[in-house]
C-alpha positions as CSV (number, residue, x, y, z in Angstrom):
1,M,110.2,92.5,83.5
2,G,110.4,90.2,86.5
3,K,107.4,89.1,88.6
4,Q,106.4,91.8,90.9
5,A,104.5,91.7,94.2
6,I,101.2,93.6,93.8
7,Q,100.0,95.5,96.8
8,Q,96.3,94.9,97.5
9,Q,94.4,97.9,96.1
10,K,90.8,98.7,95.4
11,I,90.6,99.8,91.8
12,V,87.3,99.9,90.0
13,C,86.8,99.2,86.2
14,V,85.5,102.4,84.6
15,K,83.6,100.3,82.0
16,C,82.0,97.6,84.3
17,G,82.0,99.2,87.7
18,I,83.5,96.2,89.4
19,Y,86.8,95.9,91.4
20,L,89.8,94.8,89.4
21,T,91.7,91.8,90.7
22,P,95.3,90.8,90.3
23,G,96.0,88.4,87.4
24,K,98.4,87.3,84.8
25,V,98.4,89.3,81.5
26,T,100.7,89.4,78.5
27,L,101.9,92.8,77.3
28,S,103.3,93.2,73.8
29,Y,105.3,95.9,72.2
30,M,107.0,95.9,68.7
31,G,106.6,92.1,68.4
32,S,107.9,91.3,71.9
33,T,105.7,89.9,74.6
34,F,106.1,90.2,78.4
35,P,104.1,88.1,80.9
36,V,103.3,90.2,84.0
37,E,100.8,90.3,86.9
38,L,98.6,93.4,87.0
39,Y,95.2,94.3,88.0
40,K,92.5,93.4,85.5
41,C,88.7,93.3,85.1
42,A,87.3,89.8,85.3
43,Q,84.4,90.9,83.2
44,C,85.8,92.9,80.2
45,G,89.6,92.2,80.6
46,L,90.6,95.9,81.0
47,V,94.1,96.0,82.5
48,Y,95.3,98.7,84.9
49,I,98.9,99.8,84.4
50,P,100.2,101.9,87.4
51,E,102.0,105.1,86.4
52,D,105.2,104.1,88.1
53,L,105.4,101.0,86.0
54,A,104.5,102.8,82.8
55,R,107.0,105.6,83.3
56,G,109.7,103.3,84.8
57,K,110.3,99.7,83.7
58,M,108.0,99.8,80.7
59,Q,109.5,102.9,79.3
60,Q,113.0,101.3,79.7
61,V,111.8,98.3,77.7
62,E,110.3,100.4,75.0
63,E,113.5,102.4,74.6
64,S,115.7,99.3,74.4
65,L,113.4,97.7,71.8
66,E,113.2,100.9,69.7
67,D,117.0,101.2,69.7
68,K,117.3,97.8,68.0
């Protein structure tokens, strides 16, 4: 997954009630890791993964890793 430009959004953490801010996170799946920039909570670390990313690029990565 390449670096993506994140549109400025106002997303609130359901646990802490504060706005999420863009930041670097590391996603992992089946032993592979992927550095990406996503919205996350500065207090608890909860990460927001948009539906289009989960159903698009991430699903493609999962399928390619599962086929190996």
